[in-house]
SETORKOL-542558 format. One line per 4 residues: their letters; for each residue x, z, y of C-alpha. Coordinates in pm, 1 decimal. Layout:
BEGIN
a) X:Z:Y | ...
//
This chain:
BEGIN
mdql) -2168.9:-294.3:-1126.9 | -2045.5:-236.9:-1484.0 | -2077.6:-608.1:-1560.9 | -1883.7:-692.2:-1244.7
vees) -1604.1:-455.7:-1349.7 | -1586.8:-610.7:-1696.8 | -1571.6:-962.3:-1553.8 | -1300.2:-863.0:-1305.5
ikta) -1088.2:-706.8:-1578.3 | -1123.0:-1017.0:-1796.4 | -1020.7:-1239.0:-1505.8 | -714.6:-1024.5:-1436.8
eakv) -613.5:-1019.5:-1803.5 | -645.5:-1398.0:-1829.3 | -403.2:-1448.6:-1539.0 | -123.3:-1219.3:-1658.0
rtnv) 216.3:-1390.7:-1646.1 | 412.7:-1360.5:-1970.1 | 720.7:-1558.5:-1865.6 | 881.7:-1388.7:-1565.8
pwny) 1222.9:-1423.8:-1395.0 | 1292.1:-1052.8:-1343.7 | 1420.6:-766.7:-1558.0 | 1189.6:-469.0:-1587.4
depa) 1284.4:-144.8:-1411.3 | 1551.3:-329.1:-1209.5 | 1537.2:-452.8:-848.4 | 1412.5:-809.5:-813.0
kqaw) 1509.5:-924.2:-464.4 | 1256.5:-1121.7:-267.8 | 1246.9:-1280.3:74.9 | 1013.6:-1159.2:344.8
hgys) 845.4:-1370.7:608.1 | 822.5:-1381.9:986.7 | 592.7:-1606.2:1186.6 | 759.9:-1851.1:1423.4
tedr) 545.1:-1927.2:1727.7 | 777.3:-2215.8:1810.6 | 742.5:-2384.0:1471.7 | 390.4:-2247.1:1415.9
rwqs) 462.5:-2145.0:1059.9 | 585.5:-1855.3:850.5 | 958.1:-1863.6:780.7 | 1128.7:-1697.4:485.3
ieqg) 1399.1:-1445.7:571.2 | 1667.0:-1349.6:322.2 | 1859.6:-1025.5:292.0 | 2152.5:-1014.7:534.5
nstt) 1961.3:-1195.2:809.4 | 1739.9:-907.5:919.6 | 1791.6:-951.5:1292.5 | 1554.6:-1246.6:1291.7
aats) 1275.8:-1017.2:1171.7 | 1287.5:-769.1:1459.8 | 1203.7:-799.5:1826.0 | 1447.0:-688.5:2093.3
dgas) 1264.1:-365.5:2179.0 | 1329.7:-213.3:1837.1 | 1578.7:31.8:1987.0 | 1290.8:212.7:2158.9
vskl) 1128.8:298.5:1825.1 | 1178.2:659.0:1714.3 | 876.8:709.3:1486.2 | 716.0:521.5:1199.9
alys) 343.4:524.1:1121.1 | 274.0:430.7:759.2 | -76.8:319.4:662.0 | -173.1:272.8:296.5
wnid) -506.9:135.1:176.1 | -647.2:5.4:-151.7 | -898.2:-275.1:-91.5 | -1099.7:-301.7:-415.4
fmlp) -1029.9:-639.0:-581.0 | -1341.3:-623.3:-800.4 | -1608.1:-642.0:-531.4 | -1745.9:-973.7:-400.5
fads) -1689.2:-1107.1:-46.6 | -1312.1:-1059.0:-50.8 | -1260.8:-1246.2:277.5 | -1522.7:-1051.3:468.5
rmta) -1398.2:-721.1:333.7 | -1031.9:-791.3:409.7 | -1121.8:-917.4:756.4 | -1301.1:-590.1:825.5
airh) -1001.0:-397.8:689.2 | -758.2:-583.8:916.6 | -974.8:-528.6:1221.9 | -999.6:-157.0:1142.2
lesl) -624.1:-131.2:1098.2 | -576.7:-315.2:1426.7 | -800.5:-62.5:1602.3 | -580.0:219.0:1471.0
vtkl) -238.0:61.1:1521.1 | -307.4:-42.8:1880.0 | -358.4:324.3:1970.8 | -2.5:418.7:1870.2
deat) 241.8:506.1:2146.1 | 532.2:278.1:2235.5 | 781.6:489.0:2041.3 | 594.4:437.9:1712.6
asvv) 620.2:128.4:1492.1 | 375.2:65.5:1210.2 | 402.8:-35.4:845.6 | 95.3:-121.2:638.2
flqe) 75.0:-96.6:258.7 | -213.6:-277.8:89.0 | -301.9:-255.4:-279.3 | -534.1:-468.5:-494.5
cvas) -490.2:-777.1:-277.0 | -596.0:-1111.2:-422.1 | -471.7:-1460.2:-335.2 | -733.4:-1515.3:-65.9
dlel) -626.8:-1188.9:100.5 | -271.5:-1317.6:136.8 | -398.4:-1639.3:292.9 | -621.5:-1446.6:530.2
land) -339.4:-1214.5:635.0 | -107.0:-1508.7:693.7 | -364.7:-1680.6:914.7 | -460.6:-1376.1:1120.1
swvr) -336.8:-1396.4:1480.6 | -279.6:-1020.1:1511.9 | -75.5:-1012.3:1191.1 | 125.8:-1316.8:1297.3
ehfa) 208.7:-1166.8:1634.2 | 306.5:-818.3:1523.0 | 423.6:-815.1:1160.3 | 656.2:-951.7:898.3
ltdl) 491.3:-1006.3:558.5 | 649.1:-942.8:220.5 | 432.7:-1193.2:35.3 | 258.7:-1520.5:112.0
glen) 186.0:-1612.3:-251.6 | 154.9:-1466.6:-600.4 | 502.3:-1548.8:-733.2 | 621.1:-1187.2:-718.4
wqsg) 317.2:-1041.8:-896.5 | 313.2:-1027.2:-1273.2 | -60.8:-970.9:-1264.4 | -117.6:-1322.7:-1137.1
hygt) -447.2:-1201.3:-990.0 | -400.1:-893.2:-771.9 | -108.4:-697.5:-633.9 | 56.9:-528.3:-338.5
vtlv) 169.8:-658.1:-1.2 | 347.1:-482.5:286.2 | 326.9:-557.7:658.0 | 624.8:-443.3:866.7
ckrl) 613.8:-420.2:1245.3 | 843.2:-679.1:1402.9 | 1006.6:-401.7:1604.3 | 1158.5:-263.5:1282.9
pias) 1465.2:-450.4:1150.8 | 1433.2:-518.3:778.2 | 1752.1:-479.6:575.7 | 1619.7:-568.8:229.6
cfrv) 1309.1:-624.1:20.7 | 1274.3:-597.7:-356.4 | 1030.0:-517.2:-634.0 | 1081.7:-303.6:-938.7
hyse) 843.9:-415.4:-1213.0 | 761.2:-124.8:-1441.7 | 831.0:-157.6:-1811.8 | 593.1:132.9:-1874.0
trmq) 268.2:-38.4:-1776.5 | -29.7:-205.7:-1937.0 | -153.7:-331.6:-1600.7 | 151.2:-518.1:-1462.7
rdgl) 216.3:-257.4:-1192.8 | 530.8:-239.6:-978.3 | 694.9:-77.1:-679.6 | 743.3:-293.0:-368.6
fvdv) 1040.3:-161.7:-168.1 | 1136.0:-245.0:189.1 | 1441.7:-100.7:365.7 | 1400.0:-74.9:743.0
llqq) 1624.4:59.9:1016.9 | 1486.1:350.7:1217.7 | 1713.1:516.5:1473.0 | 1998.5:324.1:1307.0
ktvr) 1923.0:493.8:975.3 | 1815.5:316.7:656.7 | 1464.9:422.7:559.5 | 1331.3:301.4:224.8
lcnt) 956.3:251.4:191.0 | 781.7:190.7:-141.9 | 429.9:52.3:-179.7 | 293.6:115.5:-527.9
hles) -27.7:113.3:-726.4 | 31.5:348.8:-1017.2 | -133.9:297.4:-1355.2 | -509.3:341.6:-1364.1
lafe) -712.3:551.7:-1607.4 | -602.5:815.6:-1858.4 | -403.6:629.6:-2121.9 | -189.2:792.9:-2388.6
parr) 98.8:798.9:-2349.4 | 62.1:853.5:-1976.4 | 223.2:579.1:-1766.8 | 218.7:731.1:-1418.7
ppqm) 494.5:990.3:-1484.2 | 760.2:733.6:-1588.8 | 651.3:503.8:-1307.0 | 696.0:772.4:-1041.6
klva) 1020.8:887.6:-1202.2 | 1159.7:535.7:-1160.4 | 1037.8:508.9:-800.9 | 1200.1:843.1:-716.5
eymk) 1533.8:724.2:-853.1 | 1532.9:427.1:-614.9 | 1418.6:646.1:-326.8 | 1730.1:858.5:-372.9
dsgv) 1981.9:572.2:-373.2 | 2306.7:637.7:-191.4 | 2301.3:476.9:151.1 | 1932.6:556.0:198.7
hgaa) 1884.9:817.6:470.5 | 1525.3:896.2:379.9 | 1245.1:741.4:179.5 | 869.4:745.8:139.6
vagd) 636.3:613.9:-128.1 | 264.8:567.6:-72.4 | -28.1:398.1:-235.2 | -305.6:441.1:-484.3
fnai) -149.1:692.9:-722.7 | -462.1:711.9:-942.4 | -421.3:1089.6:-951.5 | -696.4:1186.9:-1196.0
qdfd) -521.7:1419.8:-1444.1 | -367.7:1764.9:-1416.3 | -9.6:1636.1:-1439.7 | -67.7:1416.0:-1134.2
rklh) -76.5:1725.4:-913.6 | 291.4:1788.1:-984.3 | 434.1:1437.5:-987.8 | 609.0:1504.2:-656.8
edng) 760.1:1834.1:-771.8 | 866.5:1687.7:-1106.2 | 1068.0:1422.1:-922.6 | 1214.3:1622.9:-635.7
lkda) 980.7:1475.0:-374.7 | 756.1:1623.9:-107.2 | 383.0:1556.0:-77.9 | 311.8:1478.7:289.4
flel) -44.0:1612.2:276.2 | 66.5:1944.1:127.8 | 372.3:1970.9:352.5 | 147.2:1973.5:657.3
ggde) -74.8:2247.1:520.2 | -320.5:2048.0:311.8 | -491.4:2212.9:15.2 | -480.7:2037.1:-321.9
ydve) -835.7:2153.1:-393.7 | -983.8:2066.7:-53.7 | -1246.0:1808.9:-146.1 | -1369.8:1749.1:207.2
gght) -1028.2:1741.2:370.8 | -811.5:1564.7:115.1 | -993.5:1346.2:-135.8 | -968.3:970.0:-92.2
wgqq) -1173.6:824.5:-377.2 | -1532.7:879.2:-480.6 | -1701.7:923.2:-145.0 | -1745.3:546.3:-118.1
aasn) -1759.6:461.3:-488.4 | -2074.3:332.6:-655.1 | -2320.5:619.3:-689.2 | -2309.1:629.8:-1069.7
kreq) -1926.9:636.5:-1065.3 | -1924.9:922.6:-817.0 | -2174.4:1115.2:-1030.2 | -1964.6:1050.0:-1341.5
fgtt) -1615.4:1117.0:-1202.7 | -1667.0:1308.3:-879.9 | -1409.0:1263.8:-603.8 | -1031.0:1291.9:-616.9
rmdk) -715.4:1270.2:-404.4 | -601.1:941.3:-554.6 | -406.4:810.2:-255.9 | -91.7:996.2:-153.1
vflv) 233.5:982.4:40.0 | 556.2:1134.1:-98.6 | 886.6:1160.5:87.2 | 1246.9:1265.2:32.9
gglr) 1575.3:1293.7:222.0 | 1615.0:1269.6:597.8 | 1253.0:1194.5:680.5 | 1018.4:1441.7:844.5
ctrf) 640.1:1398.1:832.4 | 479.1:1506.1:1159.9 | 123.3:1384.5:1106.3 | -102.9:1301.8:813.5
erfg) -462.2:1187.4:804.9 | -711.9:974.7:619.7 | -872.1:663.0:764.2 | -1118.8:391.3:670.0
agve) -1427.4:604.6:613.5 | -1749.1:421.3:687.3 | -1605.1:72.4:739.2 | -1881.8:-165.0:633.9
lere) -1957.5:-533.3:595.5 | -2145.0:-692.8:885.0 | -2340.1:-986.9:740.6 | -2684.5:-881.1:624.1
dert) -2679.2:-1082.3:299.6 | -2341.6:-935.0:202.2 | -2452.6:-583.5:293.4 | -2760.5:-620.1:73.8
rivd) -2558.2:-748.0:-221.8 | -2312.6:-454.8:-212.1 | -2593.6:-198.8:-191.5 | -2768.7:-375.2:-481.2
lgfd) -2453.8:-316.5:-688.2 | -2518.5:57.1:-664.5 | -2342.4:168.9:-347.4 | -2500.3:401.2:-92.3
rpwi) -2370.7:183.6:190.3 | -2209.8:-165.4:213.1 | -1855.3:-26.3:227.0 | -1562.8:-268.4:206.9
tdhl) -1373.9:-60.8:-51.7 | -1409.0:249.8:-265.3 | -1091.2:410.3:-126.1 | -1012.7:583.8:198.7
gvma) -670.3:504.1:337.6 | -392.8:751.5:411.9 | -163.7:751.4:715.0 | 157.1:944.8:776.5
vfev) 386.9:949.7:1078.8 | 759.4:998.7:1016.5 | 1065.0:1076.7:1221.3 | 1422.8:1065.8:1095.9
dvd) 1644.4:1370.9:1088.7 | 1954.5:1254.2:1274.0 | 2281.3:1414.5:1164.7
//
């Protein structure tokens, strides 16, 4: 497993883009994409033309279910693992009531994941996609992508590439309309590991500033926050945000009820680092969180040869990723 990690890091470092068209810490607008059944292809949608991204029953939506999941980019069998992830998400999303629209945040996606998402019939039918290719990722190897239910009108989409990063991390923002209010959603993968100086505090500080923009009724940020140090426990408080898990009565030190990383990590990594609540959801403004839970526990590969290979790498079971996902349901506070 250690050799696989080293090789993955080298691959990622070799693909880093040094010449980029955006300014760091500033919004870089990007198109999003909706699938046309008539033309049988994905079509780019620019800001100001959001009505083409939403179906006519959007007015019936009063709640938003946000799912966030890190699908480990270092493990082999990317296609099989992402396919299993999509099917698991489908099983969850299809249980939502008619008043609830879904948004899915994915972290550590690779190029083949984007292709798989774009070719999936369930995704095509129900979602707009923020990314079809790698052009908006500085990493050049892995990054974030957001899926937005077609029942939610999209007003804008942009990325803020962090200047304070050694790993080419960014915040992917999408503004949607919920109950005629602008709700800003940020998908982010905060800096990994325990570097000095710490990078996660300035990254979250920047995200919080964009979450509090005038004209935004309420905002949420979710993703793999890599919360492994003491200061991570107060990142929400330090930036005037609320932690959805804690707001609904969760306990910061509840290993069984709150942690999202370690349970499905390689055995030696779990023994070395334990478990932690890496994946979180923060909110601010006129959003109210009514439900929070984890998902994705126990999702495994199906093919026997792939299952054997993952277990041989040091995992207890052939899990598709080392993270559990987090899900939060929001309603807007209407004035």
